[in-house]
ZAMARGU-4260 file (C-alpha; in steps of 0.2 Angstrom, whole numbers, plus 5000, padded with zeros to 4 digits):
<rodrens>
0) 4127/5475/5229 | 4113/5487/5233 | 4103/5474/5242 | 4118/5469/5252 | 4121/5488/5257
5) 4103/5490/5261 | 4104/5474/5272 | 4119/5481/5282 | 4111/5498/5284 | 4095/5490/5291
10) 4106/5480/5302 | 4116/5495/5308 | 4100/5505/5311 | 4092/5490/5321 | 4106/5490/5333
15) 4106/5509/5335 | 4095/5515/5350 | 4078/5520/5345 | 4075/5530/5361 | 4080/5549/5359
20) 4083/5549/5378 | 4095/5534/5377 | 4103/5541/5361 | 4107/5558/5369 | 4114/5550/5385
25) 4125/5539/5375 | 4131/5553/5364 | 4135/5565/5379 | 4143/5551/5388 | 4155/5546/5373
30) 4159/5564/5370 | 4163/5568/5388 | 4174/5552/5389 | 4184/5558/5374 | 4186/5576/5380
35) 4190/5571/5398 | 4202/5558/5392 | 4212/5571/5382 | 4211/5583/5396 | 4217/5569/5408
40) 4232/5565/5397 | 4237/5583/5398 | 4234/5584/5417 | 4244/5568/5420 | 4258/5575/5410
45) 4257/5592/5419 | 4258/5583/5436 | 4272/5572/5431 | 4282/5587/5424 | 4279/5598/5439
50) 4284/5584/5452 | 4300/5580/5441 | 4305/5598/5440 | 4303/5600/5459 | 4313/5584/5462
55) 4327/5589/5450 | 4328/5606/5458 | 4332/5598/5475 | 4345/5586/5467 | 4353/5599/5458
60) 4355/5610/5473 | 4361/5595/5483 | 4374/5591/5470 | 4380/5609/5468 | 4382/5612/5487
65) 4391/5596/5490 | 4403/5599/5476 | 4406/5617/5481 | 4411/5612/5498 | 4425/5600/5492
70) 4443/5605/5496 | 4460/5596/5492 | 4461/5581/5504 | 4444/5585/5511 | 4427/5578/5506
75) 4412/5586/5516 | 4401/5574/5526 | 4385/5569/5517 | 4375/5573/5532 | 4377/5591/5527
80) 4367/5588/5511 | 4348/5587/5513 | 4333/5584/5502 | 4340/5569/5493 | 4339/5551/5496
85) 4355/5545/5488 | 4372/5554/5486 | 4388/5547/5478 | 4405/5554/5472 | 4411/5543/5457
90) 4428/5544/5449 | 4433/5542/5431 | 4435/5523/5434 | 4417/5521/5440 | 4422/5518/5458
95) 4411/5526/5472 | 4424/5536/5482 | 4411/5543/5494 | 4392/5541/5497 | 4379/5544/5510
100) 4373/5529/5520 | 4358/5525/5509 | 4370/5524/5494 | 4385/5516/5502 | 4391/5499/5496
105) 4380/5501/5481 | 4386/5503/5463 | 4385/5520/5455 | 4367/5526/5452 | 4370/5527/5434
110) 4384/5524/5421 | 4379/5539/5411 | 4391/5554/5412 | 4388/5571/5406 | 4401/5578/5393
115) 4414/5591/5397 | 4404/5605/5387 | 4388/5601/5396 | 4392/5596/5414 | 4374/5594/5421
120) 4362/5580/5416 | 4345/5575/5423 | 4339/5557/5421 | 4327/5544/5427 | 4335/5527/5432
125) 4329/5510/5439 | 4344/5502/5447 | 4343/5483/5450 | 4345/5485/5469 | 4330/5498/5470
130) 4311/5494/5470 | 4307/5510/5462 | 4314/5522/5449 | 4326/5536/5455 | 4327/5553/5448
135) 4345/5557/5447 | 4355/5573/5443 | 4373/5570/5437 | 4385/5584/5440 | 4403/5584/5432
140) 4415/5593/5442 | 4424/5607/5433 | 4442/5605/5426 | 4449/5617/5439 | 4441/5607/5454
145) 4447/5591/5446 | 4465/5597/5444 | 4465/5605/5461 | 4457/5591/5471 | 4461/5575/5461
150) 4476/5580/5450 | 4466/5582/5435 | 4456/5566/5436 | 4437/5570/5432 | 4424/5566/5446
155) 4406/5565/5446 | 4392/5569/5459 | 4376/5559/5458 | 4362/5565/5468 | 4345/5555/5467
160) 4328/5555/5475 | 4316/5540/5474 | 4301/5544/5462 | 4286/5548/5472 | 4275/5532/5475
165) 4260/5540/5466 | 4270/5542/5450 | 4279/5525/5452 | 4263/5515/5455 | 4253/5524/5442
170) 4241/5530/5456 | 4239/5547/5447 | 4234/5538/5431 | 4222/5527/5440 | 4214/5542/5449
175) 4213/5552/5433 | 4205/5537/5424 | 4192/5535/5438 | 4188/5553/5437 | 4186/5552/5419
180) 4174/5537/5420 | 4164/5545/5434 | 4163/5562/5425 | 4157/5553/5409 | 4144/5543/5418
185) 4138/5558/5428 | 4136/5568/5412 | 4127/5554/5403 | 4115/5551/5419 | 4112/5570/5420
190) 4108/5570/5401 | 4096/5555/5404 | 4087/5564/5417 | 4086/5581/5408 | 4081/5574/5391
195) 4068/5563/5400 | 4061/5578/5409 | 4061/5588/5393 | 4052/5574/5383 | 4039/5570/5397
200) 4027/5583/5389 | 4030/5576/5372 | 4026/5558/5378 | 4010/5565/5386 | 4006/5573/5369
205) 4010/5558/5359 | 3999/5547/5371 | 3985/5559/5370 | 3986/5560/5351 | 3986/5541/5350
210) 3969/5541/5359 | 3961/5551/5345 | 3948/5542/5335 | 3937/5546/5321 | 3922/5544/5333
215) 3929/5556/5346 | 3939/5571/5341 | 3935/5582/5356 | 3951/5578/5366 | 3965/5590/5368
220) 3983/5587/5372 | 3990/5594/5388 | 3999/5610/5387 | 4015/5613/5397 | 4018/5630/5405
225) 4030/5642/5397 | 4033/5647/5379 | 4046/5635/5373 | 4046/5623/5358 | 4036/5610/5366
230) 4023/5622/5372 | 4021/5628/5355 | 4019/5610/5349 | 4005/5607/5361 | 3996/5623/5357
235) 3998/5620/5338 | 3992/5602/5340 | 3977/5608/5349 | 3973/5620/5336 | 3975/5607/5323
240) 3963/5595/5333 | 3951/5609/5334 | 3952/5612/5315 | 3951/5594/5312 | 3936/5592/5323
245) 3927/5606/5314 | 3931/5599/5297 | 3925/5582/5302 | 3909/5589/5310 | 3907/5599/5294
250) 3909/5584/5283 | 3897/5574/5293 | 3884/5588/5293 | 3887/5590/5274 | 3885/5571/5271
255) 3869/5571/5281 | 3862/5586/5273 | 3867/5579/5255 | 3859/5563/5259 | 3843/5571/5265
260) 3842/5582/5249 | 3846/5567/5238 | 3833/5556/5247 | 3818/5567/5241 | 3820/5565/5222
265) 3825/5546/5225 | 3809/5543/5235 | 3798/5553/5223 | 3806/5543/5208 | 3803/5527/5218
270) 3785/5531/5221 | 3781/5535/5203 | 3788/5519/5197 | 3780/5509/5210 | 3763/5516/5206
275) 3766/5512/5188 | 3769/5494/5192 | 3755/5492/5205 | 3742/5501/5195 | 3746/5498/5176
280) 3728/5501/5171 | 3726/5518/5180 | 3743/5526/5177 | 3748/5533/5160 | 3765/5526/5156
285) 3770/5542/5146 | 3765/5553/5160 | 3775/5542/5172 | 3790/5542/5161 | 3789/5561/5159
290) 3788/5564/5178 | 3802/5552/5181 | 3813/5561/5169 | 3809/5577/5177 | 3814/5570/5194
295) 3830/5563/5187 | 3834/5580/5180 | 3832/5587/5197 | 3842/5573/5204 | 3856/5576/5191
300) 3856/5595/5195 | 3859/5592/5214 | 3873/5580/5209 | 3881/5592/5198 | 3880/5606/5212
305) 3888/5593/5224 | 3902/5589/5212 | 3905/5608/5209 | 3905/5612/5227 | 3917/5598/5232
310) 3929/5602/5218 | 3929/5621/5223 | 3934/5615/5241 | 3947/5602/5236 | 3955/5610/5220
315) 3969/5623/5220 | 3976/5632/5205 | 3992/5642/5204 | 3986/5658/5194 | 3972/5666/5186
320) 3970/5679/5172 | 3967/5698/5172 | 3948/5701/5171 | 3940/5718/5168 | 3926/5717/5181
325) 3913/5729/5173 | 3915/5721/5156 | 3913/5703/5164 | 3897/5710/5173 | 3890/5717/5156
330) 3893/5701/5148 | 3883/5691/5161 | 3869/5705/5161 | 3867/5703/5142 | 3865/5685/5143
335) 3850/5686/5155 | 3837/5691/5143 | 3822/5687/5154 | 3817/5692/5171 | 3818/5709/5180
340) 3828/5723/5172 | 3846/5725/5178 | 3854/5742/5179 | 3873/5743/5180 | 3883/5758/5186
345) 3902/5758/5187 | 3911/5772/5195 | 3928/5764/5191 | 3934/5750/5179 | 3944/5739/5191
350) 3954/5724/5185 | 3955/5708/5196 | 3965/5692/5195 | 3954/5676/5194 | 3947/5662/5184
355) 3935/5669/5171 | 3923/5654/5172 | 3921/5654/5190 | 3920/5672/5193 | 3907/5673/5179
360) 3897/5659/5188 | 3897/5669/5204 | 3891/5685/5195 | 3878/5675/5186 | 3871/5667/5201
365) 3870/5683/5211 | 3861/5692/5196 | 3849/5677/5194 | 3845/5676/5212 | 3842/5695/5213
370) 3830/5694/5197 | 3821/5680/5205 | 3817/5689/5221 | 3816/5707/5214 | 3799/5715/5213
375) 3803/5728/5199 | 3822/5729/5195 | 3840/5725/5201 | 3853/5738/5203 | 3872/5733/5201
380) 3886/5745/5206 | 3905/5743/5203 | 3916/5754/5214 | 3934/5754/5220 | 3938/5755/5239
385) 3956/5755/5244 | 3964/5740/5237 | 3948/5731/5233 | 3935/5731/5219 | 3917/5731/5226
390) 3902/5725/5217 | 3885/5728/5225 | 3869/5718/5219 | 3853/5726/5226 | 3836/5720/5223
395) 3819/5728/5229 | 3812/5711/5235 | 3807/5706/5252 | 3825/5705/5258 | 3834/5692/5270
400) 3832/5693/5289 | 3848/5697/5298 | 3848/5681/5307 | 3848/5671/5290 | 3862/5682/5282
405) 3876/5670/5287 | 3866/5654/5286 | 3861/5656/5267 | 3879/5653/5263 | 3879/5636/5270
410) 3876/5621/5259 | 3858/5615/5256 | 3851/5630/5266 | 3835/5636/5257 | 3824/5649/5265
415) 3805/5648/5263 | 3804/5662/5250 | 3818/5653/5240 | 3809/5636/5240 | 3793/5645/5234
420) 3801/5654/5220 | 3813/5640/5214 | 3806/5623/5220 | 3818/5614/5210 | 3834/5622/5217
425) 3846/5612/5227 | 3852/5626/5239 | 3870/5625/5234 | 3871/5641/5223 | 3876/5654/5236
430) 3887/5641/5245 | 3897/5639/5229 | 3898/5657/5226 | 3905/5660/5244 | 3918/5646/5242
435) 3923/5653/5225 | 3925/5671/5231 | 3935/5665/5246 | 3947/5655/5234 | 3950/5672/5225
440) 3955/5680/5242 | 3939/5690/5242 | 3923/5691/5252 | 3904/5689/5249 | 3892/5696/5262
445) 3874/5702/5264 | 3873/5720/5271 | 3859/5731/5277 | 3848/5740/5264 | 3832/5750/5265
450) 3823/5737/5254 | 3827/5720/5247 | 3843/5710/5248 | 3860/5719/5246 | 3874/5707/5241
455) 3892/5714/5242 | 3906/5706/5233 | 3924/5712/5237 | 3939/5706/5227 | 3957/5712/5228
460) 3963/5723/5214 | 3976/5716/5201 | 3991/5728/5207 | 3990/5722/5225 | 4002/5708/5230
465) 3993/5692/5234 | 3994/5673/5237 | 3991/5661/5222 | 3973/5661/5217 | 3962/5645/5221
470) 3947/5641/5210
</rodrens>
């Protein structure tokens, strides 16, 4: 049964218009057809009722005026009565005793007679001798008039007017129906044009987006004027394409740089093993194995940094834990038992929300980097500034040039001093720190200092509202 229902639903959807333009035009046309049909029915009824009321007003007036002019032995001439087509006086036996020329020699307009307590009656009849319907007013003469003029025998006055040709031939309905169809078609056509004009920029955006390829992300969709939803869509699409182009370009640069960094240890390992095979008598096997092992360790360190860096970029977590920043710093300083001395000074004890392992790794990397480049000592300060905790790591080394202070946070960027002091490094340490701090809604920058490098880490305090922490 479920398969059969799915089959029918797919079939119904297949016959439903896929074009939004056609769909809206059909919907508007159908709605207008229904609404205008209902309105047309009321209009037709109102027209008929109005015309009937006007006709019956004339027939009543004619019947009353003719009856009032009757006297004993005298029936006024029918020529004195206007605004009616047919006029008859009928006795209680159904005989026409007087009539105007149009109704003379014809049977009574109707056999219907009003009762004594309701002497006036309006009706519509279609006699056999007439091609159209006739609107008739039947007036029963009063008992006093009947007794005075006809010795108490009741008489009836029939006044009739042929129904207007427009009503009898249903021309009104035909006209209303034509107006309904024309109005519905005009509404559907106007909707077709309006929706087509509205969706024209969307079509242009769609066609342009379809041209985007992985090789060329520089294209941008056309932006229509104005500030409506389509203009917002175009601007957001262009911003998305810009971010996509930046992300793809960054990934390409990252892959190229990573390949270059990995190529060096691989080439070194290949050279060492190749020499051992080509010159087995001259190369010490143990020394070759030890050198190759050292190379593979550097190779593994680079891979570990790459995995950690990509994991930081791609992974998201929902929450961290409250961390006492000075205590965490003290733990990391205590674990560094070698290198230049580190002096810690805290003017407050801020608590931040974060992942302990990751923030500890950031602090350890900053402390190790400062020890490596310091000449005599490293100074670390902890302070509170507004809604942020500020950690400053200051060494007294040679420092970092202003033009390199942004570049050192890029993956695999290593300055000459860094390559000299740490030839086995991969250049991902500061990039990892930068991404981890950004994931914790903080910032890591290098600021001016009289001597050495001054790294400033800012993290939001725990009592400040924030988004979920990323690792």
